[in-house]
DSSP file (Angstrom, degrees, kcal/mol; ACC not computed):
  #  RESIDUE AA STRUCTURE BP1 BP2  ACC     N-H-->O    O-->H-N    N-H-->O    O-->H-N    TCO  KAPPA ALPHA  PHI   PSI    X-CA   Y-CA   Z-CA
    1    1 A M              0   0    0      0, 0.0     2,-0.0     0, 0.0     0, 0.0   0.000 360.0 360.0 360.0 129.2   15.5   14.8   -8.8
    2    2 A P        -     0   0    0      0, 0.0    37,-0.1     0, 0.0    36,-0.1  -0.319 360.0-110.3 -71.1 150.9   14.5   13.3   -5.4
    3    3 A L        -     0   0    0     34,-0.3    37,-2.3    35,-0.2     2,-0.3  -0.393  33.0-143.4 -71.6 157.5   12.8   10.0   -5.1
    4    4 A T  E     -a   40   0A   0     35,-0.2    73,-1.9    70,-0.1    72,-1.2  -0.931  10.0-160.6-126.4 151.4    9.1   10.0   -4.0
    5    5 A A  E     -ab  41  77A   0     35,-2.7    37,-1.3    -2,-0.3     2,-0.5  -0.977   2.8-162.6-128.6 142.3    7.1    7.7   -1.8
    6    6 A F  E     -ab  42  78A   0     71,-2.6    73,-2.6    -2,-0.4     2,-0.5  -0.987   9.8-164.0-125.2 120.6    3.4    7.2   -1.6
    7    7 A A  E     -ab  43  79A   0     35,-3.2    37,-2.6    -2,-0.5     2,-0.6  -0.903   3.7-159.7-108.6 127.6    2.0    5.4    1.5
    8    8 A L  E     -ab  44  80A   0     71,-2.7    73,-2.4    -2,-0.5     2,-0.7  -0.921  10.1-148.7-109.4 114.1   -1.5    4.1    1.5
    9    9 A N  E     -ab  45  81A   0     35,-3.1    37,-2.9    -2,-0.6    38,-0.5  -0.716  12.8-174.5 -85.7 115.7   -2.9    3.5    5.0
   10   10 A C        +     0   0    0     71,-3.2    83,-0.5    -2,-0.7    82,-0.3  -0.117  29.8 146.6-104.2  35.4   -5.3    0.6    4.9
   11   11 A S        -     0   0    0     71,-0.2    36,-0.3     1,-0.1     4,-0.1  -0.274  52.1-137.6 -64.3 154.3   -6.5    0.9    8.5
   12   12 A L  S    S+     0   0    0      2,-0.1     2,-0.3    80,-0.0    -1,-0.1   0.528  74.8 107.0 -89.6  -7.4  -10.0    0.0    9.4
   13   13 A K  S    S-     0   0    0      1,-0.1    34,-0.2     2,-0.1    -2,-0.1  -0.532  83.0-106.1 -73.1 132.8  -10.2    3.1   11.6
   14   14 A A    >   -     0   0    0     -2,-0.3     3,-1.6     1,-0.1    -1,-0.1  -0.250  20.4-127.3 -60.9 146.1  -12.3    5.9   10.1
   15   15 A S  T 3  S+     0   0    0      1,-0.3    -1,-0.1    32,-0.1    33,-0.1   0.720 108.5  58.0 -69.9 -19.4  -10.4    8.8    8.7
   16   16 A N  T 3  S+     0   0    0      2,-0.0    -1,-0.3     0, 0.0     2,-0.2   0.398  77.6 119.2 -92.3   4.5  -12.4   11.3   10.7
   17   17 A D    <   -     0   0    0     -3,-1.6     4,-0.1     1,-0.1    -4,-0.0  -0.519  64.3-140.1 -67.2 132.0  -11.5    9.6   14.0
   18   18 A R  S    S+     0   0    0     -2,-0.2     2,-0.4     2,-0.1    -1,-0.1   0.836  83.5  73.9 -66.0 -32.6   -9.6   12.0   16.2
   19   19 A E  S    S-     0   0    0      1,-0.1    -2,-0.1    -3,-0.0     2,-0.1  -0.685  87.6-122.4 -86.2 131.8   -7.1    9.4   17.4
   20   20 A K        -     0   0    0     -2,-0.4     2,-0.1     1,-0.1    -2,-0.1  -0.398  27.9-118.0 -67.6 148.3   -4.5    8.4   14.9
   21   21 A S     >  -     0   0    0      1,-0.1     4,-1.8    -8,-0.1     5,-0.1  -0.444  20.7-113.3 -81.2 162.1   -4.4    4.7   14.1
   22   22 A S  H  > S+     0   0    0      1,-0.2     4,-2.5     2,-0.2     5,-0.2   0.845 120.6  58.0 -60.8 -33.8   -1.3    2.6   14.9
   23   23 A T  H  > S+     0   0    0      2,-0.2     4,-2.6     1,-0.2    -1,-0.2   0.893 102.3  53.7 -65.5 -38.8   -0.9    2.2   11.1
   24   24 A D  H  > S+     0   0    0      1,-0.2     4,-2.3     2,-0.2    -2,-0.2   0.940 109.8  48.2 -55.8 -46.9   -0.7    6.1   10.9
   25   25 A R  H  X S+     0   0    0     -4,-1.8     4,-1.8     1,-0.2    -2,-0.2   0.925 112.5  46.8 -64.1 -44.5    2.1    6.1   13.4
   26   26 A L  H  X S+     0   0    0     -4,-2.5     4,-2.4     1,-0.2    -1,-0.2   0.924 111.8  50.5 -64.3 -42.9    4.1    3.3   11.8
   27   27 A L  H  X S+     0   0    0     -4,-2.6     4,-2.7     1,-0.2     5,-0.2   0.881 107.5  54.5 -64.1 -36.8    3.8    4.9    8.3
   28   28 A A  H  X S+     0   0    0     -4,-2.3     4,-2.1    -5,-0.2    -1,-0.2   0.896 109.6  47.9 -60.5 -39.2    4.9    8.2    9.7
   29   29 A D  H  X S+     0   0    0     -4,-1.8     4,-2.2     2,-0.2    -2,-0.2   0.899 110.8  50.6 -68.5 -40.0    8.0    6.5   11.0
   30   30 A V  H  X S+     0   0    0     -4,-2.4     4,-2.2     2,-0.2    -2,-0.2   0.951 112.8  45.7 -60.9 -49.0    8.6    4.7    7.7
   31   31 A L  H  X S+     0   0    0     -4,-2.7     4,-2.2     1,-0.2    -1,-0.2   0.869 110.0  54.8 -65.6 -35.4    8.4    8.0    5.8
   32   32 A A  H  X S+     0   0    0     -4,-2.1     4,-1.0    -5,-0.2    -1,-0.2   0.912 108.4  49.1 -61.6 -41.6   10.6    9.7    8.4
   33   33 A A  H >< S+     0   0    0     -4,-2.2     3,-0.5     1,-0.2     4,-0.3   0.906 111.8  48.7 -63.9 -41.4   13.3    7.1    7.8
   34   34 A L  H ><>S+     0   0    0     -4,-2.2     3,-2.0     1,-0.2     5,-1.6   0.849 101.3  64.1 -65.8 -34.7   13.0    7.5    4.0
   35   35 A M  H ><5S+     0   0    0     -4,-2.2     3,-2.2     1,-0.3    -1,-0.2   0.797  88.3  69.5 -60.6 -28.2   13.3   11.3    4.4
   36   36 A Q  T <<5S+     0   0    0     -4,-1.0    -1,-0.3    -3,-0.5    -2,-0.2   0.728 101.5  47.4 -60.6 -19.6   16.8   10.7    5.7
   37   37 A Y  T < 5S-     0   0    0     -3,-2.0    -1,-0.3    -4,-0.3   -34,-0.3   0.043 127.4-101.2-108.3  22.6   17.6    9.7    2.2
   38   38 A D  T < 5S+     0   0    0     -3,-2.2     2,-0.5     1,-0.2    -3,-0.2   0.734  71.9 150.7  64.7  27.0   15.9   12.8    0.6
   39   39 A V      < -     0   0    0     -5,-1.6     2,-0.4   -37,-0.1    -1,-0.2  -0.803  36.6-147.1 -88.8 127.4   12.8   10.8   -0.3
   40   40 A K  E     -a    4   0A   0    -37,-2.3   -35,-2.7    -2,-0.5     2,-0.3  -0.779  25.6-177.9 -94.8 136.6    9.7   13.0   -0.3
   41   41 A G  E     -a    5   0A   0     -2,-0.4     2,-0.3   -37,-0.2   -35,-0.2  -0.896  24.6-157.8-140.6 166.5    6.5   11.2    0.7
   42   42 A E  E     -a    6   0A   0    -37,-1.3   -35,-3.2    -2,-0.3     2,-0.4  -0.987  10.8-150.1-139.3 143.2    2.7   11.4    1.3
   43   43 A I  E     -a    7   0A   0     -2,-0.3     2,-0.4   -37,-0.2   -35,-0.2  -0.977  16.6-179.3-116.4 130.7    0.4    9.3    3.4
   44   44 A V  E     -a    8   0A   0    -37,-2.6   -35,-3.1    -2,-0.4     2,-0.6  -0.990  25.0-130.0-128.1 137.8   -3.2    8.8    2.3
   45   45 A R  E >   -a    9   0A   0     -2,-0.4     3,-1.5   -37,-0.2   -35,-0.2  -0.771  10.6-148.4 -88.1 124.3   -5.9    6.8    4.2
   46   46 A A  G >  S+     0   0    0    -37,-2.9     3,-2.0    -2,-0.6     5,-0.2   0.860  94.5  62.5 -60.6 -36.6   -7.7    4.4    1.9
   47   47 A L  G 3  S+     0   0    0    -38,-0.5    -1,-0.3     1,-0.3   -32,-0.1   0.600  89.1  70.6 -69.2  -8.3  -11.0    4.7    3.8
   48   48 A S  G <  S+     0   0    0     -3,-1.5     2,-0.3   -34,-0.1    -1,-0.3   0.489  99.7  59.7 -80.0  -3.0  -11.1    8.4    2.9
   49   49 A H  S <  S-     0   0    0     -3,-2.0     2,-1.2    -4,-0.1    14,-0.1  -0.918  88.1-118.9-127.0 150.7  -11.8    7.3   -0.6
   50   50 A D        -     0   0    0     -2,-0.3    14,-3.3    12,-0.1     2,-0.9  -0.747  34.0-176.5 -91.0  91.4  -14.6    5.2   -2.2
   51   51 A I        -     0   0    0     -2,-1.2    12,-0.1    13,-0.2     3,-0.1  -0.814  17.8-144.6 -93.7 106.5  -12.6    2.3   -3.6
   52   52 A K        -     0   0    0     -2,-0.9     2,-0.1     8,-0.1     8,-0.1  -0.306  21.3-103.3 -67.6 150.5  -15.1    0.1   -5.4
   53   53 A P  S    S+     0   0    0      0, 0.0     2,-0.3     0, 0.0    -1,-0.1  -0.463  73.4  84.2 -69.9 149.0  -14.7   -3.7   -5.4
   54   54 A G  S    S-     0   0    0     -2,-0.1    47,-0.2    41,-0.1     5,-0.1  -0.853  75.7-102.1 146.5-179.5  -13.4   -5.2   -8.6
   55   55 A V  S    S+     0   0    0     -2,-0.3     2,-0.3    46,-0.1    -1,-0.1   0.025  82.2  95.5-128.6  25.1  -10.3   -6.0  -10.5
   56   56 A L  S    S-     0   0    0     45,-0.1     3,-0.2    -3,-0.1    46,-0.1  -0.775  79.3-119.6-111.8 160.9  -10.3   -3.2  -13.1
   57   57 A S  S    S+     0   0    0     -2,-0.3     2,-0.3     1,-0.3    12,-0.2   0.707 106.2  26.0 -73.7 -18.4   -8.4    0.1  -13.0
   58   58 A D        -     0   0    0      7,-0.1    -1,-0.3     8,-0.1     3,-0.1  -0.904  59.2-174.0-146.2 115.4  -11.7    2.0  -13.1
   59   59 A M        -     0   0    0     -2,-0.3     2,-0.2     1,-0.3     5,-0.1   0.201  52.1-111.7 -95.2  15.4  -15.0    0.5  -11.9
   60   60 A G  S >  S+     0   0    0      3,-0.1     3,-2.1    -8,-0.1    -1,-0.3  -0.500  72.6  22.3  98.6-161.7  -17.0    3.4  -13.1
   61   61 A E  T 3  S+     0   0    0      1,-0.3     3,-0.1    -2,-0.2    -3,-0.0  -0.119 125.2  11.3 -50.5 129.5  -19.0    6.3  -11.6
   62   62 A G  T 3  S+     0   0    0      1,-0.3     2,-0.6   -10,-0.0    -1,-0.3   0.396  88.1 136.6  84.6  -1.3  -18.0    7.1   -8.0
   63   63 A D    <   -     0   0    0     -3,-2.1    -1,-0.3     1,-0.1   -12,-0.2  -0.695  32.5-174.2 -83.1 118.2  -14.8    5.0   -8.0
   64   64 A D    >>  +     0   0    0    -14,-3.3     4,-1.4    -2,-0.6     3,-0.8   0.523  62.5  94.5 -88.3  -6.3  -12.0    6.8   -6.4
   65   65 A W  H 3> S+     0   0    0    -15,-0.5     4,-3.5     1,-0.2     5,-0.3   0.886  74.2  63.0 -55.2 -41.5   -9.4    4.1   -7.2
   66   66 A P  H 3> S+     0   0    0      0, 0.0     4,-2.0     0, 0.0    -1,-0.2   0.883 104.5  48.4 -54.6 -37.6   -8.2    5.8  -10.5
   67   67 A K  H <> S+     0   0    0     -3,-0.8     4,-1.5    -4,-0.2    -2,-0.2   0.906 115.5  43.7 -68.1 -40.2   -6.9    8.8   -8.4
   68   68 A L  H  X S+     0   0    0     -4,-1.4     4,-2.7     2,-0.2     5,-0.2   0.920 111.0  54.4 -69.0 -44.1   -5.1    6.5   -5.9
   69   69 A R  H  X S+     0   0    0     -4,-3.5     4,-2.5     1,-0.2     5,-0.2   0.901 106.3  53.1 -55.1 -43.3   -3.7    4.4   -8.7
   70   70 A K  H  X S+     0   0    0     -4,-2.0     4,-1.3    -5,-0.3    -1,-0.2   0.902 110.4  47.0 -61.3 -41.0   -2.3    7.5  -10.4
   71   71 A K  H  X S+     0   0    0     -4,-1.5     4,-1.1     2,-0.2    -2,-0.2   0.898 111.0  51.7 -68.5 -40.1   -0.5    8.5   -7.1
   72   72 A I  H >< S+     0   0    0     -4,-2.7     3,-0.5     1,-0.2    -2,-0.2   0.938 114.4  42.5 -59.2 -47.3    0.8    4.9   -6.6
   73   73 A L  H 3< S+     0   0    0     -4,-2.5    -1,-0.2     1,-0.2    -2,-0.2   0.677 108.4  59.0 -78.5 -17.6    2.3    4.8  -10.1
   74   74 A A  H 3< S+     0   0    0     -4,-1.3    -1,-0.2    -5,-0.2    -2,-0.2   0.731  95.8  80.1 -78.8 -22.2    3.6    8.4  -10.0
   75   75 A A  S << S-     0   0    0     -4,-1.1   -70,-0.2    -3,-0.5     3,-0.1  -0.478  72.2-143.6 -85.1 153.6    5.8    7.5   -6.9
   76   76 A D  S    S+     0   0    0    -72,-1.2    43,-2.4     1,-0.2     2,-0.4   0.793  92.4  38.0 -80.0 -30.7    9.1    5.6   -7.0
   77   77 A I  E     -bc   5 119A   0    -73,-1.9   -71,-2.6    41,-0.2     2,-0.5  -0.983  68.9-160.5-127.3 128.2    8.2    3.8   -3.8
   78   78 A F  E     -bc   6 120A   0     41,-3.2    43,-2.8    -2,-0.4     2,-0.6  -0.933   6.5-164.6-107.7 129.0    4.8    2.4   -2.7
   79   79 A V  E     -bc   7 121A   0    -73,-2.6   -71,-2.7    -2,-0.5     2,-0.7  -0.957   3.1-160.7-114.8 117.3    4.3    1.7    0.9
   80   80 A L  E     -bc   8 122A   0     41,-2.7    43,-2.5    -2,-0.6     2,-0.4  -0.872  12.0-169.2 -98.6 114.9    1.3   -0.4    1.8
   81   81 A G  E     +bc   9 123A   0    -73,-2.4   -71,-3.2    -2,-0.7    43,-0.2  -0.884  16.9 152.5-107.5 134.7    0.4    0.1    5.5
   82   82 A L  E     - c   0 124A   0     41,-2.4    43,-2.0    -2,-0.4     2,-0.2  -0.996  36.8-123.3-157.6 154.9   -2.1   -2.2    7.2
   83   83 A P  E     - c   0 125A   0      0, 0.0     7,-1.3     0, 0.0     2,-0.5  -0.630  29.0-119.5 -93.8 161.2   -3.3   -3.7   10.4
   84   84 A I  E     -F   89   0B   0     41,-2.2    43,-0.4    -2,-0.2     2,-0.4  -0.876  29.8-179.3 -96.6 132.1   -3.6   -7.4   11.1
   85   85 A W  E >  S-F   88   0B   0      3,-2.6     3,-1.7    -2,-0.5    41,-0.0  -0.991  72.8 -10.6-132.3 127.4   -7.1   -8.7   12.1
   86   86 A L  T 3  S-     0   0    0     -2,-0.4    -1,-0.1     1,-0.3    44,-0.0   0.838 128.6 -58.0  55.6  35.7   -7.7  -12.3   12.8
   87   87 A G  T 3  S+     0   0    0      1,-0.2    -1,-0.3    42,-0.1    -3,-0.0   0.600 119.6 101.0  74.8  10.9   -4.2  -13.1   11.5
   88   88 A Q  E <  S-F   85   0B   0     -3,-1.7    -3,-2.6    45,-0.0    -1,-0.2  -0.861  81.8 -93.9-126.3 157.6   -5.0  -11.6    8.1
   89   89 A P  E     -F   84   0B   0      0, 0.0    -5,-0.2     0, 0.0     5,-0.1  -0.391  61.9 -86.5 -61.7 149.5   -4.3   -8.4    6.3
   90   90 A S     >  -     0   0    0     -7,-1.3     4,-2.1     1,-0.1     5,-0.2  -0.154  32.2-116.4 -57.1 153.8   -7.2   -5.9    6.7
   91   91 A S  H  > S+     0   0    0      1,-0.2     4,-2.1     2,-0.2    -1,-0.1   0.824 117.4  58.0 -61.1 -30.8  -10.1   -6.1    4.3
   92   92 A V  H  > S+     0   0    0    -82,-0.3     4,-2.1     2,-0.2    -1,-0.2   0.917 106.0  47.9 -65.0 -44.4   -9.1   -2.6    3.1
   93   93 A A  H  > S+     0   0    0    -83,-0.5     4,-2.4     1,-0.2    -2,-0.2   0.896 110.2  52.8 -63.3 -41.0   -5.6   -3.8    2.1
   94   94 A K  H  X S+     0   0    0     -4,-2.1     4,-2.6     1,-0.2    -1,-0.2   0.904 107.7  51.3 -62.2 -40.3   -7.1   -6.8    0.4
   95   95 A R  H  X S+     0   0    0     -4,-2.1     4,-2.2     2,-0.2    -2,-0.2   0.926 109.0  50.6 -63.4 -43.6   -9.3   -4.6   -1.7
   96   96 A V  H  X S+     0   0    0     -4,-2.1     4,-1.5     1,-0.2    -2,-0.2   0.923 112.0  46.7 -58.1 -45.7   -6.4   -2.4   -2.7
   97   97 A L  H  X S+     0   0    0     -4,-2.4     4,-0.5     1,-0.2    -1,-0.2   0.885 109.7  55.0 -65.5 -38.1   -4.4   -5.5   -3.8
   98   98 A E  H >< S+     0   0    0     -4,-2.6     3,-1.1     1,-0.2     4,-0.3   0.900 106.5  51.1 -59.8 -39.8   -7.5   -6.8   -5.7
   99   99 A R  H >< S+     0   0    0     -4,-2.2     3,-1.4     1,-0.3    -1,-0.2   0.839 102.0  60.1 -68.5 -31.5   -7.7   -3.6   -7.6
  100  100 A M  H >< S+     0   0    0     -4,-1.5     3,-2.2     1,-0.3     4,-0.3   0.643  80.9  86.7 -68.4 -13.0   -4.0   -3.8   -8.5
  101  101 A D  G X< S+     0   0    0     -3,-1.1     3,-1.6    -4,-0.5     4,-0.3   0.796  75.0  71.0 -57.7 -26.9   -4.9   -7.1  -10.2
  102  102 A A  G X> S+     0   0    0     -3,-1.4     3,-1.6     1,-0.3     4,-0.6   0.793  81.1  72.8 -58.7 -28.2   -5.7   -4.9  -13.3
  103  103 A F  G X4 S+     0   0    0     -3,-2.2     3,-0.8     1,-0.3    -1,-0.3   0.794  83.6  69.1 -57.6 -28.0   -1.9   -4.3  -13.6
  104  104 A L  G <4 S+     0   0    0     -3,-1.6    -1,-0.3    -4,-0.3    -2,-0.2   0.797 106.3  37.8 -62.4 -29.1   -1.7   -7.9  -14.9
  105  105 A E  G <4 S+     0   0    0     -3,-1.6     2,-0.5    -4,-0.3    -1,-0.3   0.483 103.3  83.7-102.0  -4.6   -3.5   -7.0  -18.1
  106  106 A E    <<  +     0   0    0     -3,-0.8     2,-0.3    -4,-0.6     0, 0.0  -0.858  53.2 168.2-106.3 132.1   -2.0   -3.5  -18.6
  107  107 A T        -     0   0    0     -2,-0.5     6,-0.2     6,-0.2     2,-0.1  -0.969  27.3-129.0-138.8 155.9    1.4   -3.0  -20.3
  108  108 A D    >   -     0   0    0      4,-1.9     3,-2.1    -2,-0.3     5,-0.0  -0.206  52.4 -78.6 -87.9-171.7    3.4   -0.2  -21.7
  109  109 A D  T 3  S+     0   0    0      1,-0.3    -1,-0.0     2,-0.1    -2,-0.0   0.595 133.4  53.2 -67.7  -9.9    4.9   -0.1  -25.2
  110  110 A R  T 3  S-     0   0    0      2,-0.1    -1,-0.3     0, 0.0     0, 0.0   0.267 121.2-105.8-103.7   7.9    7.8   -2.4  -23.9
  111  111 A G  S <  S+     0   0    0     -3,-2.1     2,-0.3     1,-0.3    -2,-0.1   0.653  74.4 138.9  80.1  16.0    5.3   -5.0  -22.6
  112  112 A R        -     0   0    0      1,-0.1    -4,-1.9     4,-0.1    -1,-0.3  -0.710  55.6-112.9 -98.0 145.7    5.9   -4.1  -18.9
  113  113 A M    >   -     0   0    0     -2,-0.3     3,-2.0    -6,-0.2    -6,-0.2  -0.322  36.1-104.7 -67.6 157.8    3.2   -3.8  -16.2
  114  114 A P  T 3  S+     0   0    0      0, 0.0    -1,-0.1     0, 0.0    32,-0.1   0.776 119.4  55.3 -58.0 -27.4    2.5   -0.3  -14.8
  115  115 A A  T >  S+     0   0    0     30,-0.6     3,-2.2     2,-0.1    33,-0.3   0.461  77.1 127.6 -87.6  -0.3    4.4   -1.1  -11.5
  116  116 A A  T <  S+     0   0    0     -3,-2.0    31,-0.1     1,-0.3     3,-0.1  -0.346  77.2  18.2 -58.0 132.0    7.6   -2.1  -13.3
  117  117 A G  T 3  S+     0   0    0     29,-0.4     2,-0.3     1,-0.3    -1,-0.3   0.424 102.4 114.3  87.2  -1.7   10.6   -0.2  -12.0
  118  118 A K    <   -     0   0    0     -3,-2.2    30,-3.1    28,-0.3     2,-0.4  -0.775  59.0-137.3-101.7 146.1    8.6    0.7   -8.8
  119  119 A V  E     -cd  77 148A   0    -43,-2.4   -41,-3.2    -2,-0.3     2,-0.4  -0.833  13.9-154.9-102.9 141.6    9.6   -0.5   -5.3
  120  120 A A  E     -c   78   0A   0     28,-2.3     2,-0.3    -2,-0.4   -41,-0.2  -0.963  10.1-176.2-119.0 136.4    7.0   -1.8   -2.8
  121  121 A L  E     -c   79   0A   0    -43,-2.8   -41,-2.7    -2,-0.4     2,-0.4  -0.892  12.8-147.9-122.1 155.6    7.3   -1.8    1.0
  122  122 A V  E     -ce  80 154A   0     31,-1.9    33,-2.4    -2,-0.3     2,-0.5  -0.992   8.5-169.8-130.6 126.5    4.8   -3.2    3.5
  123  123 A A  E     -ce  81 155A   0    -43,-2.5   -41,-2.4    -2,-0.4     2,-0.4  -0.972  13.0-172.7-117.7 123.0    4.3   -1.8    7.0
  124  124 A I  E     -ce  82 156A   0     31,-2.4    33,-2.3    -2,-0.5     2,-0.3  -0.930  10.0-177.3-124.2 137.0    2.1   -3.9    9.4
  125  125 A V  E     +ce  83 157A   0    -43,-2.0   -41,-2.2    -2,-0.4     2,-0.3  -0.916  18.8 136.2-123.9 156.8    0.7   -3.3   12.8
  126  126 A G  E     - e   0 158A   0     31,-1.6    33,-3.2    -2,-0.3   -41,-0.1  -0.972  55.1-116.2-179.8 173.3   -1.3   -5.6   15.1
  127  127 A N  S    S+     0   0    0    -43,-0.4     2,-0.3    -2,-0.3    31,-0.1   0.015  96.1  48.3-112.8  26.1   -1.9   -6.9   18.6
  128  128 A E  S    S-     0   0    0    -44,-0.0     3,-0.2     0, 0.0    31,-0.1  -0.964  91.4 -92.6-152.8 164.9   -1.1  -10.5   17.6
  129  129 A D  S    S+     0   0    0     -2,-0.3   -42,-0.1     1,-0.2    -2,-0.1  -0.323  78.9  96.9 -74.6 169.7    1.6  -12.4   15.8
  130  130 A G     >  +     0   0    0     -4,-0.1     4,-2.4    -2,-0.1     5,-0.2   0.348  40.5 121.8 128.1   1.6    1.1  -13.1   12.1
  131  131 A A  H  > S+     0   0    0      1,-0.2     4,-3.0     2,-0.2     5,-0.2   0.900  75.8  51.7 -62.8 -40.2    3.1  -10.2   10.6
  132  132 A H  H  > S+     0   0    0      1,-0.2     4,-2.5     2,-0.2    -1,-0.2   0.919 110.1  49.3 -64.0 -40.9    5.3  -12.6    8.6
  133  133 A H  H  > S+     0   0    0      2,-0.2     4,-2.1     1,-0.2    -1,-0.2   0.921 113.6  46.1 -62.1 -43.5    2.4  -14.4    7.2
  134  134 A C  H  X S+     0   0    0     -4,-2.4     4,-2.6     2,-0.2     5,-0.2   0.871 110.0  53.6 -68.9 -36.4    0.8  -11.1    6.2
  135  135 A H  H  X S+     0   0    0     -4,-3.0     4,-3.4    -5,-0.2     5,-0.3   0.941 108.5  50.9 -57.7 -46.6    4.0   -9.8    4.7
  136  136 A A  H  X S+     0   0    0     -4,-2.5     4,-2.2    -5,-0.2    -2,-0.2   0.925 111.4  47.2 -59.0 -45.3    4.2  -13.0    2.6
  137  137 A E  H  X S+     0   0    0     -4,-2.1     4,-2.0     2,-0.2    -1,-0.2   0.950 117.1  42.0 -60.8 -50.2    0.6  -12.5    1.3
  138  138 A C  H  X S+     0   0    0     -4,-2.6     4,-2.9     1,-0.2     5,-0.2   0.921 114.9  49.2 -66.5 -45.3    1.2   -8.8    0.5
  139  139 A F  H  X S+     0   0    0     -4,-3.4     4,-2.7    -5,-0.2     5,-0.2   0.888 109.4  52.9 -64.5 -37.7    4.6   -9.2   -1.0
  140  140 A Q  H  X S+     0   0    0     -4,-2.2     4,-2.4    -5,-0.3    -1,-0.2   0.944 113.0  44.1 -61.2 -46.2    3.5  -12.1   -3.2
  141  141 A A  H  X S+     0   0    0     -4,-2.0     4,-1.5     2,-0.2    -2,-0.2   0.920 114.4  48.0 -64.6 -44.4    0.6  -10.0   -4.6
  142  142 A L  H  <>S+     0   0    0     -4,-2.9     5,-2.2     1,-0.2    -1,-0.2   0.892 112.6  49.6 -64.3 -39.5    2.7   -6.9   -5.1
  143  143 A N  H ><5S+     0   0    0     -4,-2.7     3,-2.1    -5,-0.2    -1,-0.2   0.933 107.0  55.9 -61.8 -46.0    5.4   -9.0   -6.9
  144  144 A D  H 3<5S+     0   0    0     -4,-2.4    -1,-0.2     1,-0.3    -2,-0.2   0.833 106.5  50.0 -57.9 -33.7    2.8  -10.5   -9.1
  145  145 A V  T 3<5S-     0   0    0     -4,-1.5   -30,-0.6    -5,-0.1    -1,-0.3   0.284 129.3 -91.0 -95.2  12.4    1.6   -7.1  -10.3
  146  146 A G  T < 5S+     0   0    0     -3,-2.1   -29,-0.4     1,-0.3   -28,-0.3   0.360  76.5 137.1 107.9  -5.4    5.1   -5.9  -11.1
  147  147 A F      < -     0   0    0     -5,-2.2     2,-0.5   -31,-0.1    -1,-0.3  -0.416  53.3-121.6 -72.3 151.1    6.6   -4.2   -8.1
  148  148 A T  B     -d  119   0A   0    -30,-3.1   -28,-2.3   -33,-0.3    -1,-0.1  -0.810  21.8-149.6 -87.8 132.0   10.2   -4.8   -7.0
  149  149 A I        -     0   0    0     -2,-0.5   -28,-0.1   -30,-0.2     2,-0.1  -0.907  13.2-148.5-106.3 112.8   10.4   -6.2   -3.5
  150  150 A P    >   -     0   0    0      0, 0.0     3,-1.4     0, 0.0     4,-0.1  -0.385  30.0 -88.9 -78.0 158.8   13.6   -5.2   -1.7
  151  151 A A  T 3  S+     0   0    0      1,-0.3     0, 0.0     2,-0.1     0, 0.0  -0.430 117.0  11.2 -59.8 139.3   15.4   -7.2    0.9
  152  152 A N  T 3  S+     0   0    0      1,-0.1    -1,-0.3    -2,-0.1   -31,-0.0   0.831  84.2 147.9  57.2  35.0   14.0   -6.4    4.3
  153  153 A G    <   +     0   0    0     -3,-1.4   -31,-1.9   -32,-0.1     2,-0.4   0.414  48.2  79.3 -80.4   1.1   11.2   -4.4    2.6
  154  154 A G  E     +e  122   0A   0    -33,-0.2     2,-0.3    -4,-0.1   -31,-0.2  -0.909  53.0 179.9-116.6 141.7    8.8   -5.3    5.4
  155  155 A V  E     -e  123   0A   0    -33,-2.4   -31,-2.4    -2,-0.4     2,-0.3  -0.975   6.2-175.1-131.8 147.6    8.4   -3.7    8.8
  156  156 A Y  E     -e  124   0A   0     -2,-0.3     2,-0.4   -33,-0.2   -31,-0.2  -0.993  16.3-161.2-144.8 155.8    6.0   -4.6   11.6
  157  157 A W  E     -e  125   0A   0    -33,-2.3   -31,-1.6    -2,-0.3     2,-0.9  -0.960   9.6-157.9-134.2 111.9    5.0   -3.4   15.0
  158  158 A V  E     -e  126   0A   0     -2,-0.4   -31,-0.2   -33,-0.2     2,-0.1  -0.833  23.3-138.6 -94.8 107.5    3.1   -5.8   17.3
  159  159 A V              0   0    0    -33,-3.2    -2,-0.0    -2,-0.9   -34,-0.0  -0.405 360.0 360.0 -69.0 136.5    1.3   -3.6   19.7
  160  160 A E              0   0    0     -2,-0.1    -1,-0.1   -32,-0.0   -33,-0.1   0.420 360.0 360.0 -96.3 360.0    1.3   -4.7   23.3
């Protein structure tokens, strides 16, 4: 059975914008690289969904996070794609990580968090330096909620 990847694009660019974001482009490259190893993947833009603020797996009526959470946990590899703004991960990426905080309280019958056994990668774009700082923030959060962080699991593209 082939491995699967789910990439969540946390760009601030609206999903109905005709021009693809730099994050779209980088995530397409990441998935193309994974396809060389027979990994099947999907990219979804976070802003196409109503992700309510909060730290629970379901914040109630109108919250689209449960659908995204299901896709994240169904995949073997989760790719968090985001731009840098003011030297920080995008607010959309921060919201996604905040929602994953719920994983800390959720366990399976063996006491493991939902992300146990899953790998997380982070793909960052920006027009400034700060990618290493943003990788550190994202990887720390993803590790805290149970993902495995591989060596060299981060990629960045500083746009000129």
